[in-house]
N, C-alpha and C positions, 0 to 999 in steps of 0.2 A: 290306956292300953297301949303298947308299943307294937307297931306293925312292921313286919320285914318289908322292904322296899320290893316292888315287883319290877321284874325285868319284863320288857316288851320285846318278844321275839319277831323276827321278820322273814320274810320268804323272799327268794329270788325276785318274784313279781314285785313284791313291795319295794324292793331295792331298784329295780328297774323303772318303777313308777316315781321314787324319790328322784332319781337322777332326770328323768324326763320333765318332773317339775321345778328343776332347778335346786332342789334341796342339797342334793350330793352333785358335786362338779364332776365333770367327766374325767377330769385330771387328778381326782383324789385317789390315793393309794391305799384301798380298803379291800378286806375280803369279808364275805359273810360265811361265818364257821358257826354251825349248829345254831343258825337264827340270830347270832349276835354279830354286829358290825365291829371289824378289828381293824385298827390302823397297822399298816405295813411299815417296816424298818426302811429307812432309807437306803439307797443302792449306793455302796462305798467302792472305791477302785479295786480291792481284790475281787469282789463280787462281780462287778461289771467285767474286769478282764477276764475272769474265768468263763462268764457268759459268751464273750467275744471268741474266745478260743474254741468253746463248746459248739456254739453256732457255725463257726467255719468248718469244724471236723464233720458235723453232721450234712452241711452242705456239699462238703468234698466227697463224702462217702455215700451219700442216699440220692436216688434219682428222684428228681423233682415230678416225674411222670407217675412215679409209684407212691410218694410219700408227701405229706405236708408237715413242715416244721413251723411250730407256733411259739412265739417267744413272749412271755410274760403277758398272755391274753387269758381272759376268764374262761373257766371250764366248769359247766353246772354239774356238780357232783351229786346233789340231791336237791330237793325242793327248798331245803335250809341252808345249803352251803354252795357258794360259788367262790372257787379259790383261782388264783393267778399263779400257777406254776412257772417256775423260770423258764422251762422248755417242755414241750410236748410234741412227740411225733404221732402222726396218724397215718393210716393208709390214705392214699389220695381219693378223694370224692368230691365231684363238684358242690354238692350240697353244703360240704363244710366251709365253701368260700362265699356262702350266701349269708343272709341275716339269721344265723342261728348260734347257738352255743356248742363248743365240742362237749361231748358227754363221755363217761367212762367207756361206754362200748365201742367209742372211735379210737381210743388211745391204744397205741402199740407200745410207747415208752413215755413214762413221765419222769421229768428230772428236776429237782429242787438244788440249788447251789447255796451250802450252807456255811456261814461264817457265824455271824451274831444269831441266826435263826434255827440253829441245829436242835435246840430243844422242842421247838415247835414242829419241825420237819420230821422228827424222830417220834414225836409225841401224837398230838391230835391229828395232823395232816397224815401221818402213817396210818393211822387207824381209819379215818375217812376214805384214803385211797384204797386201802384193802377192803373195806366193807363195801365200797362202790364197784369193786371188781377190776380195778386197774391191774393188768397183768404183770406189769414190769415197772419198778419204781427205783430209780438211782438218787441217792443222797451224795452229792459231791461235798464231802467234807474237808473244807480248806485247811481247818485247824490240824486235823490228822494227816491231811495230804493223802487221802484215799477216797475211793468210791465205794459206798454201800450199795449192792445190787440186791434188791428185794423183789423175789417172785413168788408165784404160787400163792396168791391170796386166800385166806379162810377166815371168815368172821372178820375181825378188826385187826388181824395180823397177816403177815406174810410167812408162810412155813419154810422158805428157803431164804437165807441171807448169806451173801458172800462178800468179804472185805478185800478190796483188790487196791493194791498200791503200785504194782508193777504193770503188767500187760493185760489188757482187758479184752477178752474175745466176745464180742456183743452178739446179741440174739438176732441183730439186723445184718449180720454177715460180714462185719470188718473187725479189725483189730487195732489198738492204739495203746501207747504208753500213757498211763495215768498222768504223770509229770508233765506231759505236753499240753495239757489242758489245764494245768493249775497255775495261778498268777505266779509271775517271776518276782524274786526279790530285788 
């Protein structure tokens, strides 16, 4: 009799224990998505440059007394999914600077910079972010030279999507030109 291989699902706690035991290295680039460990793509110059420009934009426009800007750090979405979004903006809280994960309830804005990751960022990650109640999700689509602004989560979707390639008026109270955060050729 032929049996189908069984997948072993993991929880966030399992992954933390594996890291503590040295099974997973602290420098490994992985995410836990729906209980499965997924290797992350390497960060290439267009992505890195866009991240630098976005980070500078956020720090220039948001008061650090009011907000925390977290870059490529783990966010506990569910007990089976811990993702590392490119940027997360939260309201400032001392508790977020202690030994705990950011959770969807903390998030004001979540950003993924997409070059080779667009399919995942627009697919399963979007579904997880919406289902977890992330209020605003941007996909910076480097290939299309635009930002997709997703708001109003309902189930595994966002009910409002705006494609912006010119001026973006943010929900955080500042405006910028999308071309100013895209990598220069």
